[in-house]
C-alpha positions, 0 to 999 in steps of 0.5 A, a space after each residue: 503469457 496467454 490470457 483466457 476469458 476468465 482472466 477478465 471476469 471478476 469471478 475468476 479471482 474469487 477464492 474461499 478464505 477462512 476468516 481465521 487466516 486473516 491476520 489480526 496481529 503481526 507476528 510476535 517478532 518482526 520478520 518471523 513470517 512464512 514465505 511462499 516462493 512461486 516460480 512462474 516459469 515452471 509453476 513450482 511452489 516452495 514454502 519456507 521462512 521469510 528470513 531465508 528470502 536470499 536463498 531464492 534470489 541471485 544478487 538483485 536490486 530491491 526497490 522499496 517504498 519508503 512512504 510512512 503511514 500517518 496517524 490520519 484517523 481522528 474522532 472529533 466533536 461537532 458544534 452540537 456536541 455529537 461525535 464524528 470521525 475524519 480520516 485524512 486521505 490527502 498525502 501531507 506532502 501534497 497539501 498547500 497550507 496558507 498562513 492565517 493569523 496565528 495558524 494555518 489552513 488548507 483544503 484536503 480530501 478525507 472520509 467523514 463518518 457518519 457522513 449523514 450527520 455532517 452537513 456542508 459548513 459544519 465544523 468538526 473540532 479535534 482540539 483547541 488548535 485543530 479543526 475542520 469545516 466540511 466544504 463538499 460531500 461525495 460518495 461513500 463518505 468522501 468529502 472535501 474539507 478545510 483544515 485549520 490548525 496551529 503548529 505542525 500538522 504532522 505532529 498534531 496528527 501523531 498527537 491526536 490521531 490513530 493509525 488507520 488499520 485496514 478494515 479487515 483488522 477488527 480491533 482498534 489500533 494500539 501503541 504496538 501498531 505504531 511501530 509494527 504497521 510501519 516498515 523499518 525503512 519508512 521516512 518521516 519526510 515521506 509521511 502521507 500513506 493511509 495504509 502500509 506497504 505491507 510486503 516491507 513489514 517483514 524486513 528487519 535491519 539485520 535481514 537487510 544487512 545480511 542481504 546487502 552483505 550477500 551482494 543485494 542492493 537497495 533503492 527507494 521509491 515513494 507511493 503514498 498509499 491511498 484508501 482506494 487500495 481497499 476499494 473492491 473491484 465491482 465491474 464484472 469485466 475487470 477491464 471496465 474497472 476505474 482504478 484509483 490514483 496514487 501519487 508516486 515519486 521515482 527519483 533520478 538516483 533510483 532510475 539510475 540504479 534500475 538502469 544499471 541493474 538491467 544493464 548488468 543482468 541483475 533482477 529488479 525485485 519490487 517489494 510490494 504492489 506499491 513499488 510495482 505500481 510506481 515502477 510500472 506506472 512511471 514507465 507507462 507515463 514516460 515510456 522509459 526507465 527514468 525519473 518521474 513524479 506524479 499520479 498513476 492510475 495504472 491497473 495491472 492484470 493478465 494481458 497488461 505488459 510488465 516492463 520494469 519489474 522482474 520479480 515481485 515480493 508481496 503479501 496475500 491479497 483479498 479475493 476479487 481485489 485489484 491487488 490479486 489481479 496485479 499478482 496475476 499479471 506477473 504469474 498468471 491467474 491460475 498459478 496465483 489461485 493454485 498458490 493461494 489454495 496451497 496457502 489456505 491448505 497450509 494455513 498461511 496468514 493473509 493480508 496486511 499482517 500476514 505472510 509473504 509470497 515471492 514471485 520469480 
């Protein structure tokens, strides 16, 4: 794939999106989404329903992100009686709790709002058995805190917290989101994301079963989605953008499944940009398709090699975001912008609760 100067210019990834196309709710029925299929070899575009995904793929290996979204946003009360909010950014499995008296404590990273009302040393209490102390304040509301709690932290978050819906969903989270903003294959032992791997939201158990019956296979990775996924690219030359880090896990059985698929000529389909980042980040770190556990800050855009993923299943992303640049790494910037223009014309639903695109 050849690159052009505009491929590295931030403005080259701008497109006009009517606000009415930003999905504020999931479809009434899970899986009742639309699908756009982009063939990067000939530029052909087809529109269909997501339920017919299998019609466009030979038997392949789907790589899914099994991470689960945590109810990580919680309002608390300061000692003065004022209110403030905390959004936990540290994945639960990476926390290192220490036992203290009748409870637990550990340091964590998060967002404090309004940050200007909280000083170092201030306490924010969520409940009698759950509080934090501000240890350090950084840019854009980020802070390092000491959490203190009794019992099970994941359970406390579920009890007192709310799901951190993306900033472009302009409504509070509801009980319905507790189910619909999770994939059907998310695992409780992989709880720690602050955003869903949204390409996976379209799958139902029934569709997965029918795809398996047709010869498709499944394997899992974990990427704990961080809030950086919503951070805009601010560098005019995108090559100067500093990408956020996310913790990923590619287990030995997944590496073996990918190796077997490659040897047998079956396409490897990344379900979502998070699965793609995991596979390509692990390869970049190790130089091979093998097990990996650690952070990745890989930034994919046109001209950056794609080593592992053959096809990408994804949603439609924000203008000038690192995620639309990732899709352009697979299909080319102009092809992606053409597809997005078609999606706008045909009133596809955009972003987390929106429709899907398959890049072949």
